C-alpha positions, 0 to 999 in steps of 0.5 A: 631635409630628411626623405619622407618614408611610408612604412606600409603594413597590414593587408587584406589577408590572414597574413596581416598578423605576420605583416605587423611583426615584420613592420615592428622589426623594420620600425625598430631598425630604421634610421630615424636620423636619416629618414622621417618615417610614418607607419601606414596600416592598410586595411579593408576598412581604411588606410591609416596613420595613427599619431602619438596622441591616438588620432587616426589620419586617413591616407589620401588615396588620390596621391598617397599622402597625409594631411596632418594639422594643415601640413600636406605630407607626400612620400619619397619612398615606400618600405613595404612590410606587407605579406599577402594581398594587396602588397605581396601580390603586386596590386598595391605596387601597381598603384605606387607605380602609377603615382611614381612613388618608388618602393623597396621590393620587387616590381608589380609584375614580378610580385604578381607572378611569384605570388602565384605558385603555378605561374612561378614554377612554370616560368622557372621550369621554362628557364631551366630551373628544376621544380617539382611536378605539379597540377593546378585545380580551380575552386569549382572542380569536382573534389572526387575527380581531382583526387583521382587525378592526383592519385593517378598522375602524381607520385606520393608524398605530395603537398596540397597548398593554396596557389596564392599566398605564403606562410604555409597557411592552408597547406597539407602534406599527404604521404600516401594515396590513401590519405584524405586528398579531398579534405586537404583540397577543401582546406586549401580552397578555404584560403584561395580560389586555386590550389596547387598539388605538387610532388615532394622532392626529397632532400635537405631544405635551404632558404637563401636571401638575395638582394641587389646593390651597386656591385650587382646581385648579392647572396646572404649566408645560406640557412638550412631549415630542419623541421622538428620531428613532430612537424611534417614540414616547415609549416606556419607553426614551424616558421612562427612558433619556433618548432624548427631548427634554422642553421645559419650559415648552413653547414654544407660543402663549398660545392653545395653552397656554390650551386645554391648561390648560383641558382639563387642569383639566376632565379633573382635575375630571371624573375626581375627581382628587386630589393631583398627576396628569399628563395626556398630550395630542396637540395636533392643530393642524389641528383646534386641539384637544388629544386626551387620551391618558391620565391618570397618577394617580401620575406618576413622580418620578424624576430622569428624570421630568417632574413634578419638571421642571415643579415646578422650572420653576414656581419651587418646590422639591420639598420645598415641593411634597411638603409641600403634598401631604402637608398636603392629605392630612392636612387631610381631616377624620376624619369624611370618612374611611372606617373598618372 
């Protein structure tokens, strides 16, 4: 009998639009001959599976199952295709842990920590991983005082961004201390209760896909990201509307590639990652050092996303790659799974 897989998408944040794109790509490439697949849309107004006849079947949250025409469908594993909360921040994953249902991405604790940029950079820095200098602000802070602190303690240019979240939504780049710091804080606080302001590290931008198989931690071909001249940084528009150039594999020296691969493997291990993650770096050539920007525990899988490019550059099909992610999740011994 084929394993029953829930492909979970949607979410409660503005990133749900990217989640649906990711789920569409994954759905197109999952092996339906090996897996019985049910698309589950997780929204604030309900968790649903829509049948081909248009009926919406609500998930039974007591055990994350479906009841369809008298048949009780329980899931053997979950393929998580959800950016933002409650998937990428670990909340939904903790629920699956309690039910003993394995999933394809990082553990709940890892997801929670990496989703919070301040926590992630603090842990990385303590582990000897180079990161940019930064300051964290809370929603109730005095904007004028916060701006003075930024101008007094950080070297411009700086990035102002929501502390939790992805896809560069709510992010600004300020070139000079005279730029509108307060307005950039307001923009970021519209997306999150915490805002991170960090110094810009100058250099070339790379992003590295990392996953684990039976041979250990593996690195996909490295991608260099070059934002178009009219884009100040690799923001939401550059990522998802094609206003950037992504070079895979990156045209770099073996020395630089080796340093990026080694750092990516170290980060994957330090944070206890699982499944496929994408780690963003700035390589500062003057110091011959890659600086970690962030860890994306559920990287985008849309047609515009980087992981599919890297998988294909490695000479693998997405069907084979997604099958491996599912089989790795399914191979977790039931004795190692948590349950209610």
